[in-house]
C-alpha positions in Angstrom: -39.6 17.6 -87.0 -41.3 17.0 -90.5 -44.8 15.8 -90.9 -46.6 15.0 -94.2 -50.4 15.9 -93.9 -52.6 14.1 -96.5 -56.2 15.3 -97.4 -57.7 13.3 -100.0 -55.4 13.0 -103.0 -53.9 16.4 -102.2 -50.5 16.2 -100.4 -49.2 19.3 -98.5 -46.0 19.4 -97.0 -46.2 21.5 -93.6 -42.9 21.9 -91.7 -43.6 21.9 -88.0 -41.0 22.9 -85.5 -40.6 21.5 -82.1 -38.7 24.0 -79.6 -35.9 22.7 -78.1 -36.0 23.3 -74.3 -33.0 25.6 -72.7 -30.5 23.8 -70.5 -32.3 25.2 -67.4 -35.7 23.9 -68.6 -34.3 20.4 -69.1 -32.7 20.4 -65.7 -36.1 21.5 -64.1 -37.8 18.6 -66.1 -35.3 16.1 -65.0 -35.7 16.9 -61.6 -39.3 16.8 -61.3 -40.0 14.1 -58.6 -41.6 10.8 -59.6 -45.5 10.5 -59.3 -45.8 7.1 -57.5 -48.9 4.8 -57.4 -51.0 5.3 -54.6 -53.1 3.3 -52.4 -56.5 4.2 -51.2 -55.1 6.2 -48.2 -53.1 8.5 -50.8 -49.9 7.2 -49.7 -47.4 5.8 -52.1 -47.6 2.2 -53.1 -44.3 0.7 -51.7 -45.3 -2.8 -52.3 -43.3 -5.3 -54.4 -40.7 -7.8 -54.4 -37.0 -6.3 -54.3 -33.6 -7.8 -55.2 -30.9 -6.5 -52.8 -27.9 -8.3 -54.6 -25.1 -6.1 -55.4 -21.6 -5.9 -55.8 -21.3 -2.5 -53.7 -19.9 -3.1 -50.4 -21.2 -1.6 -47.1 -17.5 0.2 -46.8 -15.8 1.8 -49.7 -12.3 0.3 -50.9 -9.3 2.6 -50.2 -8.3 4.3 -53.0 -11.8 4.4 -54.8 -13.9 7.6 -55.1 -17.7 7.6 -54.1 -18.8 6.3 -57.6 -17.2 4.6 -60.3 -17.0 5.9 -63.8 -19.1 3.9 -66.5 -15.8 2.5 -67.7 -14.7 1.4 -64.2 -18.0 -0.2 -63.2 -17.9 -2.2 -66.5 -14.4 -3.5 -66.1 -15.2 -4.5 -62.5 -18.4 -6.1 -63.2 -17.0 -7.8 -66.2 -14.0 -9.2 -64.1 -16.7 -10.5 -61.5 -18.7 -11.9 -64.3 -15.3 -14.1 -65.4 -14.9 -15.0 -61.8 -18.6 -16.4 -61.6 -18.1 -18.2 -64.8 -14.9 -19.9 -63.7 -16.4 -20.9 -60.4 -19.3 -22.4 -62.2 -16.9 -24.7 -64.2 -17.1 -28.5 -63.5 -14.7 -29.8 -61.1 -12.4 -32.6 -61.8 -13.6 -36.1 -60.5 -10.2 -37.1 -59.7 -9.0 -33.9 -58.0 -6.9 -34.4 -54.8 -8.4 -33.9 -51.3 -8.1 -30.4 -49.7 -5.2 -30.0 -47.3 -5.9 -30.3 -43.7 -7.9 -27.3 -42.4 -9.0 -26.4 -45.7 -7.8 -24.2 -48.6 -8.7 -20.5 -48.6 -8.4 -19.2 -52.2 -10.7 -17.6 -54.7 -13.8 -15.0 -54.6 -15.9 -17.8 -52.6 -13.4 -18.9 -49.9 -15.7 -17.4 -47.4 -18.4 -19.8 -48.3 -16.5 -22.6 -48.8 -16.4 -24.3 -45.4 -12.7 -24.7 -45.8 -13.0 -28.1 -47.2 -15.3 -27.4 -50.3 -18.8 -26.0 -49.4 -20.8 -23.8 -51.9 -19.4 -23.1 -55.3 -20.7 -20.0 -57.3 -23.6 -22.1 -58.9 -25.2 -21.9 -55.3 -24.5 -18.3 -54.8 -26.2 -15.2 -55.9 -23.7 -12.5 -54.7 -24.8 -9.8 -57.1 -23.5 -8.9 -60.7 -23.9 -5.0 -60.5 -23.2 -2.1 -58.6 -26.0 -0.5 -56.9 -27.1 2.9 -58.7 -28.3 5.9 -56.8 -28.7 9.4 -58.8 -27.3 7.6 -62.0 -24.1 6.8 -60.3 -22.3 3.4 -59.5 -21.9 3.4 -56.1 -18.5 2.3 -54.5 -20.2 1.7 -51.0 -23.3 1.8 -49.4 -22.0 4.1 -46.7 -22.3 7.7 -47.7 -21.7 9.7 -44.4 -18.8 9.8 -43.3 -17.6 11.2 -46.6 -14.9 8.6 -46.8 -17.6 5.8 -47.1 -16.4 4.1 -44.0 -17.9 3.1 -40.9 -16.7 5.5 -38.0 -14.3 4.2 -35.4 -15.5 2.5 -32.5 -15.7 4.2 -29.1 -13.0 3.2 -26.5 -15.9 1.1 -24.6 -17.0 -0.6 -27.8 -13.1 -1.8 -28.1 -13.3 -2.9 -24.5 -16.3 -5.0 -25.1 -14.8 -6.4 -28.3 -11.5 -7.3 -26.5 -13.6 -9.0 -23.5 -15.7 -10.9 -26.0 -12.5 -12.5 -27.3 -11.1 -15.3 -25.3 -7.5 -16.6 -25.1 -6.5 -19.1 -27.8 -7.2 -22.8 -26.5 -4.4 -24.9 -26.4 -5.2 -26.8 -29.7 -5.9 -23.5 -31.6 -3.0 -23.8 -33.7 -3.9 -27.0 -35.0 -6.1 -25.6 -37.6 -5.7 -22.9 -40.1 -9.4 -22.1 -40.3 -9.9 -18.5 -39.8 -13.4 -18.9 -38.9 -12.5 -21.5 -35.8 -13.8 -19.7 -32.7 -11.3 -19.6 -30.0 -13.6 -18.4 -27.0 -13.8 -21.0 -24.3 -17.0 -22.9 -24.6 -17.8 -21.5 -28.1 -19.1 -25.1 -29.3 -20.4 -26.3 -25.8 -23.9 -24.9 -26.3 -26.1 -24.4 -29.2 -27.2 -20.8 -27.9 -23.5 -19.8 -28.2 -23.6 -20.2 -32.0 -24.4 -17.2 -34.3 -27.9 -16.3 -34.7 -27.8 -17.0 -38.5 -26.3 -20.7 -37.8 -29.2 -21.4 -35.5 -31.9 -20.0 -38.2 -32.9 -17.3 -35.8 -32.2 -14.3 -38.1 -30.7 -13.9 -41.6 -26.9 -13.8 -42.1 -25.2 -10.6 -41.5 -27.7 -8.0 -41.2 -30.0 -9.0 -44.3 -33.1 -9.0 -41.8 -32.4 -5.3 -40.7 -32.7 -3.1 -39.5 -30.5 -1.7 -41.4 -31.3 -4.2 -44.0 -28.1 -4.9 -45.9 -27.1 -7.2 -48.5 -25.5 -10.4 -47.5 -23.6 -11.1 -50.6 -24.5 -14.8 -50.4 -27.9 -15.8 -51.7 -31.7 -15.3 -51.0 -31.6 -11.5 -51.6 -35.1 -10.9 -51.8 -37.3 -8.7 -49.9 -40.9 -8.4 -49.9 -43.0 -5.4 -48.8 -46.6 -5.5 -47.9 -48.6 -2.4 -47.0 -51.7 -1.5 -45.3 -53.0 1.8 -43.7 -51.8 1.1 -40.3 -49.4 -2.0 -40.7 -46.3 -2.6 -43.2 -44.4 -5.9 -43.3 -41.1 -6.4 -44.8 -40.4 -10.1 -45.3 -37.0 -11.2 -45.7 -36.1 -14.2 -47.9 -32.9 -15.4 -46.0 -34.1 -17.2 -42.9 -37.7 -16.4 -43.1 -37.5 -13.0 -41.2 -40.8 -10.9 -41.3 -40.6 -7.4 -39.6 -43.7 -5.7 -38.7 -43.8 -1.7 -38.7 -46.6 -0.2 -36.9 -47.7 3.0 -38.2 -48.1 6.4 -36.3 -47.5 4.4 -33.1 -45.6 4.9 -29.9 -42.6 2.8 -29.1 -43.2 -0.3 -26.9 -41.7 0.2 -23.1 -38.1 -0.1 -23.0 -38.2 -3.4 -20.9 -39.7 -5.0 -23.9 -36.8 -5.9 -26.2 -37.0 -7.8 -29.8 -34.7 -9.5 -32.2 -35.2 -7.0 -34.9 -36.1 -3.9 -32.7 -39.3 -2.1 -32.3 -40.2 -0.5 -35.6 -42.6 2.5 -35.9 -43.4 4.3 -38.8 -44.9 7.6 -40.3 -45.0 9.5 -43.6 -42.9 12.5 -44.7 -44.5 13.4 -47.6 -44.0 10.5 -50.1 -41.2 9.0 -47.8 -41.7 6.4 -45.4 -39.7 6.9 -42.4 -39.1 4.0 -40.0 -37.7 4.6 -36.5 -36.6 1.3 -34.7 -35.3 0.9 -31.1 -35.6 -1.5 -28.2 -33.1 -4.0 -29.6 -32.1 -7.1 -27.8 -28.6 -7.4 -26.9 -28.6 -10.8 -28.6 -28.3 -9.2 -31.9 -25.4 -6.7 -31.6 -25.1 -5.1 -35.0 -21.6 -5.0 -35.9 -20.7 -4.9 -32.2 -23.6 -2.4 -31.1 -25.6 -2.4 -27.7 -29.2 -2.9 -27.1 -29.4 1.0 -27.4 -28.8 0.9 -31.2 -31.1 3.4 -32.9 -31.7 2.9 -36.5 -33.9 5.4 -38.9 -34.9 4.0 -42.3 -36.3 6.1 -45.3 -38.1 4.3 -48.3 -38.7 6.6 -51.3 -40.1 5.5 -54.5 -38.0 7.0 -57.4 -39.6 5.2 -60.3 -42.0 2.4 -60.9 -39.4 -0.2 -60.4 -37.1 1.1 -57.7 -37.0 2.2 -54.2 -34.4 4.5 -52.6 -33.4 3.1 -49.3 -31.5 5.1 -47.0 -30.8 4.7 -43.1 -29.1 6.2 -40.5 -27.1 4.2 -37.6 -26.6 5.6 -34.1 -25.3 4.1 -30.9 -23.1 6.3 -28.8 -21.9 3.2 -26.7 -20.3 2.0 -30.1 -19.4 4.5 -32.6 -17.9 7.9 -32.6 -20.6 9.3 -34.6 -24.0 8.4 -36.3 -23.3 7.1 -39.9 -25.6 6.6 -42.7 -25.8 4.7 -46.0 -27.9 4.3 -48.9 -28.9 2.0 -51.9 -31.3 1.2 -54.6 -33.9 -1.4 -54.1 -34.8 -2.8 -57.8 -38.0 -4.6 -58.1 -38.0 -8.0 -59.5 -40.3 -10.6 -60.9 -38.8 -13.3 -58.9 -40.5 -15.0 -56.3 -39.8 -15.7 -52.5 -39.8 -19.2 -51.7 -40.1 -20.9 -48.2 -36.5 -20.9 -46.7 -37.2 -23.7 -44.1 -33.7 -23.3 -42.3 -34.2 -25.7 -39.4 -35.6 -28.4 -41.8 -32.6 -31.1 -42.0 -30.3 -28.7 -40.4 -27.9 -31.1 -39.6 -24.9 -28.7 -39.8 -25.3 -27.2 -36.0 -25.6 -30.8 -34.8 -22.1 -31.5 -36.6 -20.6 -28.4 -35.3 -21.1 -29.4 -31.9 -20.1 -33.1 -32.5 -17.2 -31.8 -34.5 -16.1 -29.8 -31.4 -16.5 -33.0 -29.3 -14.2 -34.9 -31.5 -11.4 -32.4 -31.5 -11.6 -32.4 -27.6 -11.4 -36.3 -27.8 -8.4 -35.8 -30.4 -6.7 -33.3 -28.1 -7.1 -35.4 -24.9 -5.7 -38.4 -26.7 -2.8 -36.6 -27.9 -1.9 -35.0 -24.6 -2.2 -38.6 -22.9 0.2 -40.0 -25.4 2.9 -37.6 -24.4 
């Protein structure tokens, strides 16, 4: 580096050399851990609002490696941006009605209610892949190494089969893949999914493990004190309370999101959750589900979130995932799911109408 030093009117040129670090020194410098902000108790400050929206799925697509090359990631992210732009295009006012039972096509068919529900303007499914260790990850699952959730045990498969009912007599009248065929599935509001009933966020956005919902309302807020940490989920209003340095509740006390207790291992927050209720059933698991989460600040704007899931009655082995939680300046607004939730009433009414139509058709034969 060349500097010009000026003294009065005299100018002297002095050549100063800045030593170039060796590769080993550079690697050692890059490996230095981040020095996080700390609270009064000396522990890292994990507080903030984080946006979990991502294009990285839980499980790795077939034929893909653990991470995308920069070029692959750019192509895939650009393709998704084009799909979003297409989905945001105005709809023709004179368009024909959808076919009976709905039409399933395009990236948002899962959210369309089969007859035209949300378009992309209402959704926030993520635009980029999660970045961990500088890599654009192709899956959240990292163990097993194939990026896939382990196979279910024989008992778990039996439970799943038992939960599936024989198709009803009128099941073939609809091509709606979301139409449940279990007897009584639409007879009682308590038979409906927890998200539909505004009890927990869709998928596993409430956690644990806290996963993207690939839908909308992706924000999570962490509020931290010496003896309690709260994680607020934007979707459906869930708030997890983590009791620090505490014992688990007695096993006869079961909670929607389990009983979470935490402790610090160095600068990493470790949260151990057990005592789930059998009503939650994360990916078909039992009430004996056990989840261990690890939160580590990697820079001033990012948390590394890692979790391990275990339930010997459900999976052949434990499995682990990780993703980045990027901070956001966005704000969490109240998601008053129950207010004006006429959808649940309409679902039950629709079932009664189907029964009435089926009975009329049967009587006319």
